[in-house]
C-alpha positions in Angstrom: -1.0 47.2 95.4 -0.2 44.9 98.3 -0.6 41.2 97.9 -3.4 39.5 99.7 -2.4 36.4 101.5 -4.5 33.6 103.1 -4.2 33.1 106.9 -1.7 30.4 107.5 2.1 29.7 107.5 4.6 28.7 104.9 7.7 27.0 106.2 11.0 27.6 104.2 14.1 25.8 104.9 16.8 23.4 103.6 16.5 19.7 103.5 19.0 17.9 105.7 20.5 14.4 105.7 21.0 13.2 109.3 23.0 10.4 110.5 21.9 9.7 114.1 24.0 7.5 116.4 25.7 5.9 113.3 22.4 4.7 111.8 21.7 4.9 108.0 21.0 8.3 106.6 17.6 9.7 107.4 15.6 12.8 106.4 16.2 15.8 108.5 15.7 19.6 108.6 12.5 21.3 109.6 10.8 20.3 106.4 11.0 16.6 107.7 9.1 17.4 110.9 6.9 20.5 110.3 4.4 18.6 108.2 3.0 16.9 111.4 2.5 20.4 112.9 0.8 21.9 109.9 -1.4 18.9 109.4 -2.5 19.1 113.1 -3.1 22.8 112.9 -5.8 22.4 110.3 -5.0 25.8 108.8 -3.5 26.8 105.5 0.1 25.5 105.6 2.8 24.6 103.2 6.5 23.6 103.3 9.0 24.5 100.7 12.4 23.0 101.0 15.6 23.0 99.0 18.1 20.2 98.4 20.3 18.7 95.7 18.3 16.7 93.2 20.4 13.6 93.7 19.2 13.4 97.3 15.5 14.0 96.7 14.7 10.3 96.7 15.6 10.2 100.4 12.6 12.4 101.0 10.1 10.5 99.0 8.3 9.2 102.0 7.8 12.7 103.2 6.2 13.7 99.9 4.0 10.6 99.9 2.8 11.3 103.5 2.0 15.0 103.2 1.4 15.3 99.4 0.7 18.9 98.3 1.8 20.3 101.7 5.5 19.8 100.8 7.3 21.1 97.7 10.9 20.5 97.2 13.1 22.8 95.1 16.5 21.9 93.5 19.7 23.3 94.8 23.4 22.6 94.3 23.8 20.9 97.8 22.0 19.3 100.6 22.8 20.1 104.2 24.1 17.1 106.1 24.8 16.5 109.9 25.9 13.8 112.3 24.1 13.6 115.6 25.4 11.4 118.3 23.3 11.2 121.6 25.0 10.1 124.7 23.0 10.4 127.9 20.2 12.5 129.4 19.3 15.1 126.8 22.9 15.6 125.4 24.1 15.3 121.9 27.1 16.0 119.8 26.7 17.4 116.2 28.9 17.9 113.3 28.4 19.5 110.0 29.1 17.2 107.0 27.8 19.5 104.2 26.5 23.0 103.9 23.2 23.6 102.1 22.2 26.5 99.9 21.6 30.1 100.9 18.1 31.3 99.9 18.2 34.1 97.4 15.4 36.5 96.0 15.1 34.0 93.2 14.5 31.2 95.6 11.8 33.2 97.4 10.2 33.9 94.0 10.2 30.2 93.1 8.7 29.3 96.5 6.2 32.1 96.2 4.7 31.9 99.7 1.0 32.9 99.8 0.4 32.8 103.5 0.3 35.7 106.0 3.1 34.1 108.0 6.4 32.6 106.9 8.5 30.6 109.2 12.2 30.4 108.3 13.9 27.3 109.6 17.7 27.8 109.0 20.1 25.0 109.8 23.1 27.3 109.7 23.7 31.0 109.8 24.0 31.5 106.0 20.7 29.8 105.1 18.7 33.0 105.0 20.7 36.3 104.4 19.3 39.5 105.9 18.4 40.7 102.3 16.1 37.7 102.0 14.3 38.5 105.3 13.9 42.1 104.1 12.3 40.9 100.8 9.8 38.6 102.7 8.9 41.6 104.9 8.4 43.8 101.9 6.1 41.2 100.4 3.9 41.7 103.5 4.6 38.6 105.5 4.9 38.2 109.3 8.3 36.4 109.8 9.1 33.8 112.4 12.7 32.6 112.7 14.4 29.6 114.3 17.3 31.0 116.4 19.6 28.1 115.7 20.3 30.1 112.5 21.7 32.9 114.6 24.2 30.8 116.5 25.3 28.0 114.1 28.5 28.9 112.2 28.7 27.8 108.5 31.7 25.7 108.7 32.4 21.9 108.2 33.4 19.7 111.2 32.2 19.8 114.8 29.2 22.2 115.1 30.4 25.7 116.2 28.0 27.9 118.1 28.8 31.6 118.7 27.1 35.0 118.8 28.7 36.5 115.8 25.6 36.9 113.8 24.8 40.0 111.8 22.5 42.3 113.7 20.3 42.9 110.7 19.2 39.3 110.8 16.9 40.4 113.5 15.4 43.5 111.8 12.5 42.1 110.1 11.4 39.4 112.6 8.1 39.2 114.3 8.8 36.0 116.3 12.2 34.6 117.2 12.4 31.1 118.7 15.5 30.1 120.9 16.3 26.8 122.6 17.8 27.2 126.0 21.4 26.7 124.9 21.0 29.1 121.9 19.5 31.7 124.2 22.6 31.5 126.5 24.9 32.0 123.3 22.8 34.9 122.0 22.8 36.6 125.4 26.4 35.7 126.3 25.0 34.6 129.6 21.6 34.3 131.2 18.7 35.3 129.0 16.3 37.7 130.6 13.9 40.6 129.8 16.7 43.1 129.3 18.4 40.8 126.6 15.0 40.4 124.9 14.4 44.1 124.8 18.0 44.7 123.4 17.3 42.2 120.6 14.3 44.2 119.5 12.2 41.3 118.2 8.5 41.9 119.3 8.0 38.2 120.4 10.7 35.9 121.6 10.1 32.3 122.6 12.8 30.6 124.7 12.2 26.9 125.2 13.5 24.9 128.3 12.6 21.3 127.5 10.8 19.8 130.4 10.5 23.2 132.0 8.2 24.6 129.3 9.0 27.9 127.7 9.2 31.7 128.3 7.6 34.2 125.9 9.0 37.7 125.9 6.7 40.5 124.6 6.1 44.1 125.2 3.6 43.1 127.8 6.2 41.2 129.8 7.2 37.5 130.3 4.7 34.7 130.0 5.7 31.4 131.5 4.1 28.3 129.9 4.8 24.8 131.4 5.4 21.9 129.2 2.5 19.6 128.5 4.1 16.6 130.1 7.4 14.7 130.2 8.3 12.0 127.6 11.2 9.8 128.8 13.6 7.6 126.9 13.0 8.9 123.5 15.3 10.1 120.7 14.6 13.9 120.4 15.6 15.1 116.9 12.9 17.4 115.3 11.0 18.2 118.6 12.0 21.8 118.4 11.0 22.0 114.7 7.6 20.6 115.4 7.2 22.9 118.4 8.0 26.0 116.4 6.0 25.1 113.3 2.9 24.4 115.5 3.5 27.7 117.5 3.6 29.8 114.3 0.6 28.0 112.8 -1.3 28.8 116.0 -0.3 32.5 115.8 -1.3 32.6 112.2 -4.8 31.2 113.1 -5.3 33.9 115.7 -4.1 32.2 118.9 -2.3 34.4 121.4 1.2 33.5 122.4 0.2 31.4 125.4 -2.4 29.5 123.5 0.0 28.9 120.6 2.7 27.5 123.1 0.2 25.2 124.9 -0.9 23.8 121.5 2.6 23.3 120.4 3.7 21.6 123.6 0.8 19.2 123.5 1.5 18.3 119.8 5.2 17.5 120.5 4.5 15.5 123.6 2.0 13.4 121.6 4.4 12.9 118.8 7.2 11.8 121.1 4.9 9.3 122.7 4.3 7.8 119.3 8.1 7.7 118.7 8.8 6.0 122.0 6.2 3.3 121.3 7.8 2.6 118.0 11.3 2.5 119.4 11.2 1.7 123.1 14.8 1.4 123.9 16.3 4.3 125.8 18.3 6.7 123.6 18.2 9.9 125.6 16.2 10.6 128.6 14.0 13.4 130.0 13.1 15.0 126.7 10.0 17.3 126.9 8.3 19.4 124.2 10.1 22.4 122.8 13.7 21.3 123.1 
């Protein structure tokens, strides 16, 4: 008998340790940013993340803020990245440590009970195709952050390429791609023909201050960004956007409505970040990057 799930979204992903512009280690990964989106959505939402037990203390503030929304599972490693911003929306990334690959046993431990599951991979190996097939067989709608398609699982300077297994796309209901990821996946400009070839029913491509394009069977929907937020450090904006978008879809919003809600949320959160830290770090960031 099929499982009965509650309407909402569970975010699955690895914890990450970020070193941004040489600052002390800080919590990263979608789990560190999605809580804001799930809290704002008001629907059923949960985050289950994995990381090495010796690193869990770094994420205590996350658990204190969001309480039961967040659950952390132990693993043998924690993902780690260095992010160096130079100017106007550009950053350089390197991979310091590779996190765990989610198995059937990990899905069983997470035991998502929501209609939607959003997968937030940091690298290509975080969620193998067999794990996506298992989630689909459980009866979930699956959203997937496309950075997991293009980011190679190797240490050192981040390598992005289009050599992802085709079966990673088989069970997806929503694929989100940032502009640079879309170019890698398409091996050039991303358009309706590329979207059709990928075969995912709903593809969201974000363009920072230019908003996003949503590709469905009905055509292309262009959604402008809510507003620009200047001179602010941008890490996590895409995670917040996607988590909010999927939460909106889980609550019954259509793709345009979900994108508008997500864009407004991210702009608001970046405004807060700018007020806390007013010095310029990178310019012209807008929701959804």
